[in-house]
LUMVO-465812 format. One record per residue (C-alpha): y, x, z. Coordinates in steps of 0.5 Angstrom, whole numbers. Example, Ala and Ser with C-alpha at 12.3 -4.5 7.8 and 13.67 -1.06 7.14 Angstrom:
+-------+-------+-------+
|     Y |     X |     Z |
+-------+-------+-------+
|    -9 |    25 |    16 |
|    -2 |    27 |    14 |
+-------+-------+-------+
This chain:
+-------+-------+-------+
|     Y |     X |     Z |
+-------+-------+-------+
|    27 |    36 |   -37 |
|    21 |    40 |   -38 |
|    14 |    37 |   -40 |
|     8 |    40 |   -37 |
|     0 |    38 |   -39 |
|    -4 |    34 |   -34 |
|    -9 |    40 |   -33 |
|    -3 |    45 |   -32 |
|     0 |    41 |   -27 |
|    -6 |    39 |   -23 |
|    -8 |    47 |   -23 |
|    -1 |    49 |   -21 |
|     1 |    43 |   -17 |
|     5 |    47 |   -11 |
|     9 |    51 |   -16 |
|    11 |    45 |   -19 |
|    13 |    41 |   -13 |
|    17 |    47 |   -11 |
|    21 |    46 |   -17 |
|    22 |    39 |   -16 |
|    25 |    40 |    -9 |
|    30 |    45 |   -12 |
|    32 |    39 |   -17 |
|    28 |    40 |   -23 |
|    25 |    34 |   -26 |
|    18 |    34 |   -30 |
|    15 |    30 |   -35 |
|     7 |    30 |   -35 |
|     4 |    29 |   -41 |
|    -3 |    27 |   -43 |
|    -5 |    30 |   -50 |
|     3 |    30 |   -52 |
|     4 |    23 |   -49 |
|     8 |    22 |   -43 |
|     5 |    19 |   -37 |
|     9 |    20 |   -31 |
|    16 |    23 |   -29 |
|    16 |    27 |   -23 |
|    24 |    27 |   -20 |
|    27 |    30 |   -14 |
|    28 |    25 |    -8 |
|    35 |    23 |    -7 |
|    38 |    26 |     0 |
|    39 |    19 |     3 |
|    32 |    17 |     1 |
|    29 |    24 |     5 |
|    29 |    20 |    12 |
|    23 |    16 |    14 |
|    25 |     9 |    17 |
|    21 |     6 |    21 |
|    22 |    -1 |    23 |
|    19 |    -5 |    29 |
|    14 |   -10 |    26 |
|    17 |   -17 |    25 |
|    10 |   -21 |    26 |
|     5 |   -22 |    30 |
|     0 |   -16 |    28 |
|    -6 |   -21 |    29 |
|    -3 |   -26 |    24 |
|    -3 |   -20 |    19 |
|   -10 |   -20 |    19 |
|   -12 |   -27 |    18 |
|   -14 |   -29 |    11 |
|    -8 |   -33 |     7 |
|   -14 |   -37 |     3 |
|   -20 |   -39 |     6 |
|   -26 |   -35 |     3 |
|   -30 |   -38 |    -3 |
|   -37 |   -41 |     0 |
|   -43 |   -41 |    -4 |
|   -40 |   -35 |    -9 |
|   -44 |   -29 |   -10 |
|   -38 |   -24 |   -10 |
|   -43 |   -18 |   -12 |
|   -45 |   -22 |   -18 |
|   -38 |   -23 |   -20 |
|   -36 |   -16 |   -19 |
|   -42 |   -14 |   -23 |
|   -40 |   -19 |   -29 |
|   -33 |   -17 |   -29 |
|   -35 |    -9 |   -30 |
|   -40 |   -11 |   -35 |
|   -35 |   -14 |   -39 |
|   -31 |    -7 |   -40 |
+-------+-------+-------+
């Protein structure tokens, strides 16, 4: 498996994806640390299967839990980001 640095992979993405389509696997590294493996898709995975919806589409948009009332979500978000 060939190892490629992120910057090179990014700059030559199309060329590397052509190699993967031909069956080659790639190991993407960040400062010599492996971060991802790019592998070819199996033949039986190449077809996109579309299935009919099994639920009423309107029901998918409903919230599973009611929103919290009286909570300032922006304040919570800013608090969380400040902790990092």
